[in-house]
PANUKOL-74007 format. One record per atom (N, C-alpha, C): residue in three letters; x, z, y. Coordinates in steps of 0.02 Angstrom, whole numbers, padded with zeros to 5 digits, always signed. Example, Ala and Ser with C-alpha at 12.3 -4.5 7.8 and 13.67 -1.06 7.14 Angstrom:
2
ala+00660+00390-00284/ala+00615+00390-00225/ala+00660+00390-00165/ser+00642+00354-00112/ser+00684+00357-00053/ser+00645+00394+00002/
This chain:
126
met+11115+02017-00500/met+11141+01972-00438/met+11089+01904-00454/ala+11054+01880-00399/ala+11015+01826-00407/ala+11052+01771-00409/thr+11031+01720-00449/thr+11055+01656-00458/thr+11044+01612-00407/ser+11084+01574-00371/ser+11065+01529-00328/ser+11058+01453-00351/asp+11029+01417-00314/asp+11011+01350-00334/asp+11087+01313-00349/ala+11149+01333-00305/ala+11204+01297-00330/ala+11230+01324-00391/asp+11211+01378-00413/asp+11237+01402-00479/asp+11201+01372-00533/thr+11138+01353-00516/thr+11100+01313-00583/thr+11111+01234-00572/gly+11147+01221-00519/gly+11150+01141-00505/gly+11103+01103-00487/thr+11042+01132-00470/thr+10989+01099-00441/thr+11006+01063-00369/val+11055+01091-00324/val+11065+01060-00270/val+11101+00986-00276/tyr+11123+00979-00338/tyr+11163+00918-00340/tyr+11116+00860-00373/arg+11057+00884-00384/arg+11003+00821-00411/arg+10985+00775-00348/ala+10982+00717-00381/ala+10965+00654-00337/ala+10898+00670-00286/asp+10848+00705-00318/asp+10794+00724-00300/asp+10787+00778-00250/cys+10843+00824-00245/cys+10847+00885-00206/cys+10821+00880-00141/pro+10767+00905-00116/pro+10749+00903-00045/pro+10792+00922+00004/ser+10842+00953-00002/ser+10890+00979+00047/ser+10922+00909+00063/arg+10943+00860+00021/arg+10987+00800+00030/arg+10981+00769+00094/pro+10904+00747+00112/pro+10897+00711+00163/pro+10899+00749+00229/ile+10885+00805+00227/ile+10889+00860+00276/ile+10956+00867+00300/leu+11003+00876+00253/leu+11068+00892+00272/leu+11106+00829+00301/asp+11084+00768+00265/asp+11109+00697+00294/asp+11078+00695+00363/gln+11021+00709+00381/gln+10998+00708+00449/gln+11019+00749+00499/ile+11043+00819+00490/ile+11065+00860+00532/ile+11133+00862+00538/ala+11176+00846+00485/ala+11250+00855+00479/ala+11282+00791+00502/asp+11257+00746+00521/asp+11300+00686+00546/asp+11337+00706+00615/lys+11376+00678+00642/lys+11408+00700+00697/lys+11375+00684+00761/trp+11328+00643+00775/trp+11292+00639+00841/trp+11248+00701+00829/ser+11212+00717+00777/ser+11170+00777+00780/ser+11198+00830+00798/met+11263+00841+00764/met+11291+00908+00781/met+11314+00917+00858/met+11335+00854+00882/met+11366+00847+00949/met+11312+00865+00994/thr+11240+00834+00987/thr+11191+00839+01022/thr+11165+00900+01033/met+11167+00939+00969/met+11136+01006+00970/met+11189+01057+01008/ala+11249+01029+01005/ala+11310+01081+01039/ala+11288+01069+01124/val+11271+01011+01136/val+11267+01001+01207/val+11210+01034+01236/leu+11156+01047+01193/leu+11093+01074+01207/leu+11102+01153+01206/glu+11147+01179+01240/glu+11151+01248+01237/glu+11098+01282+01305/lys+11091+01216+01335/lys+11024+01233+01384/lys+10984+01170+01391/pro+10918+01168+01402/pro+10889+01104+01409/pro+10914+01056+01448/arg+10916+00992+01430/arg+10942+00943+01462/arg+10902+00883+01459/arg+10913+00828+01508/arg+10866+00770+01507/arg+10921+00726+01467/phe+10888+00662+01450/phe+10906+00614+01409/phe+10978+00590+01438/asn+10987+00564+01492/asn+11042+00538+01528/asn+11100+00589+01542/glu+11082+00651+01556/glu+11140+00704+01546/glu+11163+00714+01479/ile+11125+00710+01432/ile+11145+00724+01360/ile+11205+00663+01344/lys+11168+00604+01365/lys+11223+00533+01352/lys+11284+00534+01386/arg+11278+00565+01452/arg+11345+00578+01487/arg+11389+00622+01458/arg+11364+00666+01434/arg+11407+00725+01398/arg+11429+00694+01329/leu+11407+00650+01296/leu+11422+00626+01228/leu+11446+00561+01238/glu+11521+00560+01254/glu+11551+00499+01270/glu+11562+00453+01201/gly+11532+00382+01213/gly+11535+00353+01157/gly+11474+00332+01120/val+11427+00370+01131/val+11355+00376+01094/val+11313+00318+01139/thr+11282+00285+01104/thr+11242+00232+01128/thr+11168+00250+01143/gln+11138+00215+01185/gln+11062+00235+01206/gln+11022+00244+01137/arg+11027+00185+01102/arg+10991+00179+01035/arg+11005+00238+00992/val+11071+00244+00976/val+11095+00300+00931/val+11068+00368+00952/leu+11083+00383+01022/leu+11055+00449+01041/leu+10977+00452+01038/thr+10939+00403+01055/thr+10866+00397+01043/thr+10851+00417+00973/gln+10876+00383+00924/gln+10864+00394+00851/gln+10874+00466+00840/thr+10935+00492+00855/thr+10966+00554+00849/thr+10913+00610+00864/leu+10887+00599+00930/leu+10849+00649+00964/leu+10780+00650+00921/arg+10750+00592+00907/arg+10696+00584+00868/arg+10704+00624+00797/arg+10756+00613+00764/arg+10761+00632+00700/arg+10768+00718+00713/leu+10802+00742+00766/leu+10812+00812+00760/leu+10747+00842+00792/glu+10699+00807+00828/glu+10640+00829+00846/glu+10595+00835+00780/arg+10591+00788+00740/arg+10551+00773+00676/arg+10564+00839+00630/asn+10638+00848+00625/asn+10656+00909+00587/asn+10646+00975+00617/gly+10625+00969+00681/gly+10608+01045+00694/gly+10666+01074+00745/met+10722+01038+00751/met+10781+01069+00782/met+10775+01059+00851/ile+10743+01019+00884/ile+10740+01016+00942/ile+10663+01004+00978/glu+10646+01018+01037/glu+10576+00985+01065/glu+10594+00956+01121/arg+10553+00911+01127/arg+10542+00858+01189/arg+10490+00879+01232/arg+10501+00898+01294/arg+10452+00916+01343/arg+10452+00862+01395/val+10384+00837+01416/val+10376+00795+01468/val+10366+00833+01524/leu+10418+00815+01585/leu+10416+00850+01643/leu+10357+00816+01694/pro+10330+00858+01730/pro+10279+00825+01777/pro+10314+00809+01843/thr+10354+00757+01838/thr+10401+00725+01899/thr+10370+00665+01907/ser+10396+00629+01957/ser+10390+00565+01971/ser+10445+00531+01992/pro+10473+00488+01948/pro+10441+00457+01888/pro+10442+00520+01826/val+10398+00508+01775/val+10406+00555+01735/val+10468+00571+01697/gly+10489+00630+01692/gly+10545+00653+01658/gly+10540+00680+01596/val+10595+00685+01544/val+10589+00720+01485/val+10654+00756+01475/glu+10633+00817+01449/glu+10692+00859+01432/glu+10689+00884+01365/tyr+10746+00893+01343/tyr+10766+00915+01269/tyr+10787+00981+01264/ser+10770+01013+01217/ser+10795+01087+01210/ser+10787+01112+01133/leu+10846+01152+01115/leu+10835+01174+01049/leu+10772+01223+01041/thr+10747+01215+00974/thr+10700+01263+00953/thr+10727+01330+00924/pro+10701+01384+00902/pro+10720+01438+00873/pro+10755+01405+00807/leu+10732+01365+00770/leu+10754+01340+00709/leu+10835+01297+00727/gly+10831+01267+00779/gly+10893+01236+00800/gly+10943+01288+00828/glu+10919+01337+00862/glu+10970+01385+00888/glu+10995+01422+00823/ser+10956+01427+00772/ser+10993+01460+00706/ser+11048+01419+00681/leu+11056+01358+00705/leu+11114+01319+00677/leu+11185+01317+00723/arg+11162+01354+00784/arg+11225+01355+00830/arg+11286+01390+00806/glu+11272+01442+00771/glu+11331+01490+00749/glu+11368+01447+00687/pro+11338+01426+00638/pro+11366+01378+00591/pro+11400+01330+00612/phe+11370+01281+00647/phe+11389+01226+00685/phe+11449+01247+00722/gly+11445+01303+00754/gly+11506+01315+00801/gly+11560+01333+00749/arg+11557+01366+00697/arg+11612+01383+00654/arg+11641+01322+00614/leu+11595+01279+00603/leu+11617+01207+00574/leu+11665+01173+00635/tyr+11646+01174+00688/tyr+11681+01142+00749/tyr+11751+01174+00761/asp+11739+01242+00763/asp+11809+01285+00766/asp+11857+01262+00710/trp+11835+01257+00655/trp+11878+01245+00594/trp+11910+01176+00605/thr+11863+01124+00625/thr+11884+01061+00635/thr+11944+01056+00680/val+11940+01093+00739/val+11992+01095+00795/val+12046+01121+00764/ala+12044+01177+00741/ala+12102+01217+00709/ala+12138+01178+00663/his+12114+01135+00615/his+12149+01097+00566/his+12146+01029+00576/thr+12143+01000+00635/thr+12142+00927+00654/thr+12216+00901+00651/asp+12268+00941+00662/asp+12340+00908+00654/asp+12351+00910+00575/glu+12337+00957+00540/glu+12345+00952+00472/glu+12307+00899+00437/ile+12251+00888+00453/ile+12214+00839+00424/ile+12254+00772+00445/gln+12261+00762+00499/gln+12287+00695+00523/gln+12359+00681+00494/lys+12391+00730+00478/lys+12453+00721+00433/lys+12444+00705+00364/cys+12390+00734+00338/cys+12372+00717+00268/cys+12342+00640+00265/gln+12306+00614+00307/gln+12278+00555+00326/gln+12331+00499+00320/gln+12381+00521+00373/gln+12443+00473+00383/gln+12474+00458+00310/gly+12497+00519+00283/gly+12537+00518+00223/gly+12493+00489+00158/tyr+12427+00498+00155/tyr+12385+00457+00109/tyr+12402+00376+00127/asp+12387+00360+00197/asp+12391+00288+00210/asp+12454+00261+00189/gln+12512+00297+00206/gln+12579+00272+00190/gln+12587+00269+00116/arg+12555+00309+00075/arg+12568+00298+00002/arg+12520+00250-00029/thr+12460+00235+00002/thr+12418+00183-00026/thr+12415+00118+00003/arg+12458+00112+00066/arg+12458+00047+00095/arg+12497-00005+00045/pro+12469-00061+00039/pro+12506-00116+00001/pro+12581-00132+00032/ser+12627-00151-00013/ser+12693-00170+00006/ser+12698-00244+00016/
């Protein structure tokens, strides 16, 4: 059986190249943006679907995802000029694992919130 990086401990090293990538693609806005891109969408359509995201944060998220090869930005020949975002094949390959993580989160939300409340009650100063 092959030894994985996790088995040898290299993924835990501070200089592991997966760390910044994981940080950039696994934050909540990146995951939610990629979920919204089940079809190509314009910026304002993405923003409307992601309640609570600011224009600045969405712009940064889209640039980061584009830089990492998860999405592509296409300038539309319209007047005024429009921009459309869509998943690349690499980004598409994350839809299934992200979907499983989202489903797990929804399935365990009540349990996690109860744990949080119990923790907060135990650690709250008297």
